[in-house]
C-alpha positions in Angstrom: 107.5 95.7 89.8 104.5 95.5 87.4 102.9 98.7 86.1 99.2 99.4 86.8 98.2 98.1 83.4 100.1 94.9 84.0 98.6 94.4 87.4 95.1 94.6 86.0 95.9 91.6 83.6 96.8 89.5 86.7 94.4 86.8 87.8 93.1 87.1 91.4 95.5 84.5 92.5 98.5 86.5 91.0 97.3 89.8 92.3 97.2 88.3 95.9 100.7 87.0 95.4 101.9 90.3 94.1 100.4 92.0 97.1 102.0 89.5 99.6 105.4 90.1 97.9 104.9 93.8 98.1 104.0 93.6 101.8 107.1 91.4 102.5 109.2 94.0 100.8 107.7 96.7 102.8 108.4 94.8 106.0 111.9 94.3 105.1 112.4 97.9 104.2 111.0 99.0 107.7 113.4 96.7 109.4 116.3 98.0 107.4 115.3 101.5 108.3 115.1 100.7 112.0 118.5 99.1 112.0 119.9 102.0 109.9 120.9 99.8 107.0 118.5 101.3 104.4 120.2 103.3 101.8 117.3 104.4 99.7 114.4 105.7 101.9 112.2 106.3 98.8 111.9 102.5 98.4 109.5 102.5 101.3 107.3 105.1 99.4 107.5 102.9 96.2 106.7 99.8 98.1 103.7 101.4 99.9 102.4 102.6 96.5 102.8 99.0 95.1 100.7 97.7 97.9 98.1 100.4 97.5 98.0 99.8 93.7 97.2 96.1 94.2 94.5 96.8 96.8 92.9 99.4 94.6 92.6 96.8 91.8 91.4 94.3 94.0 88.6 96.5 95.4 87.7 97.6 91.9 87.1 93.9 91.0 85.1 93.5 94.0 82.9 96.4 93.1 82.6 95.2 89.4 81.4 91.7 90.4 78.8 92.9 92.9 
């Protein structure tokens, strides 16, 4: 998982790919939770934060370019 500083260095395409990966991971974790296979429930929180970081940086770029 890239840190916030690392995410800021990514291009728009790379940031979109990171967001897609984080969302897929979140979906997988939710399925694991539903089927009671998830061992680390805090992984859901970390995945949600990862998506939020990517969305925040994307929105900041939109505002800067406006």
